[in-house]
Phi, psi and omega in degrees: 000137177273167180140165184291344179244023183304127178082356182275148178247122186239125170271115183261112181267136178237134174238178194282067175240151176302333179292355179301335180295335180287346181295333178297314178291322178298315178299318180298319181290321177300315179295321177299333177273003175102000184279153165264129189239132169239132182265141176235123190237138168282167178300321179299321180298325182292345177283340183256333180211136185285137175306326180300327179299312181291323180295320179292317182292320186270338187068020183232157176295155178245131184263113185235341185218132184289332190250015171291158175300124186293147176286132178053029178054044173249149170269108190303322185293339175268308185295322180289326177296328177280332181288323191283141168276337178201152175243124181239117179258109183208107007273156175247118179281169175301323180297314180294320177301318179296317179299313182294324181291330186249009174073023177281149184209081183238016176211169184304319186289308182295326179291318177301315182296321181290331183276355183287152172285151186298335181285346181276121181298137173242125179237141178232136178243095185296149174209120182188177175299149184304312183293327176294321179292318184278348182302142182303317178300320179295316180294325175296318179296320179297317179295323176298315179299316179299317180294335177276002177092009178280137176276119178258116181271106188306136177290156175276177181238144180158202179290133180252163181298334180280008178068022169253171182229138179151189179292146180143348178290144174304135180305154177303143183301319177300324179293322177295316178299316181298318180296319179295315181296319178298321182292333181273003170052076173289182179302130185256064185280359176247014180299139181084352179267151178247126184230131177252131180235131168258144187209156173083183180273173163240160179235132178244123188288131167273314175207196184291348185237350188230148182222160167258127182209197181213172188280004183301139177253348182089001186300319182293313180296319179293324176297320177296314180298315180297315182294319180296320178294319177299328182272009170101358182286155168272110192250131171248128182243119174257112192242132170284182184300119180203154179273355186292146180274150181296127178296151179302136175078013183248134174272118187248139176231119184269138178225171178240304187264168176298320179297319178296320178296321178296316181298321178288327182279322188304317184272002186243334191290333189297330182256019180268157172275331179207146175236126182247111185269078182265355181288148172262089186277133178300135181277337183224159175218154178297140180293320182229079176293147180271138178283347178239165179288128178279125179290145186303317184289343181256359187282142173279149178271004175229144181230128176284129182243156174225154181294145169273170177294135176272096188298312182297316180295322180296317178293316179300320180291318181292325178292322180061226184265013184297330178086346177224141000286162172294135183247127180239125181242171180230148176226116177270112187229147177259346180203160175048055187305308188296315182297311182296321181292317179297320179298318181292317180299319180293318183293329187250359175078028180286144172275331178217136175232142180247112179266116181262137172282129175237169177100003176236153183297332186263008182209150179100205184305139173071348181278152174278347180241163179202164174236133190219163173233123179263132180231116176265151178302119179076007183249170178282149177295145178240096179285137178241134178287184180298128180207164176295146178298331176296321179289319177300321179302318179294320180296319178297315182290334171302315179294319179299314180299316180297317182293326180279346181082027180079195180296151176292159178300143177284000000 
């Protein structure tokens, strides 16, 4: 099976959080990336999701009790710790974090983690009430785990099952996958390279309450940033408004408007090896936005617009014939992909352009999958079928790596 985790063996630990129900989808995604998954559950986890569910999804036995008669006369907490290429605990409760930080081992999960060899990556994705997450003992335990080399995947913030709001939500599943893949150290063919990625939409204010924007979610740009970081690059991400979490190892700068994105990009692109323009930048903005909310009955039905800065074209023009940095652009098209993409690449000086099909539910804005056509300067078109944006990111970076000639000389 192909995928970013092809051939990898992952022990997926579940503890007693309501977020345990998300482990079924997480297991499915891990398997979709090519991993073999075995689930290890605390007693609390079994109250939220049945072991049979994980056993059915993974096609593997589920380890739930330390003192059951062992399968094939093996002690699972030892044999499974030797079997796994990585241990991922998602969700990890405050109780489990405390056990792992202090070396306690009184259930299958904590015992498995303690029995692992130090070279085996251990990752934890906390999920709990906000005050439990922010409590000093929990934060001390988290710092202890980090100092011990454990990867802590920061929880997200938002509405919680306890009907409170704040940090404590289980991290988004793509972020968990990215962290696991990074921990398993794939080929680092971009080590020593500097890559700048723009991602997401921009918003242009009409008044204090209304904006002009587009449906971009930033998924493609964030997938590129995550993949480039995994491959060893020093990645800078300039992101428009999006709910996506920062990929591990990426320096992120948040912006709102096209002008703000230009200001963050303008001073950074010159010392990069490659710039990937994945953001959907607004082409126009209101000439005179109102600083206050315009009342409906007083609003005009026409708005004067002016062009925003064309960031990609500005960088392409300033670079000229220098050849560096390598410039990669995107074209979201509903028809005649190659012609429109070639025209855009020529106008903006791109070395590689990715033409995305839009207008279908399974491809384009907000979708996890896309269909694309890759066009290199002076090269033949490379049509790609429907694939995950994470996979497309790898294909794009393959071309970037080839164009850059691999890592720079040491």
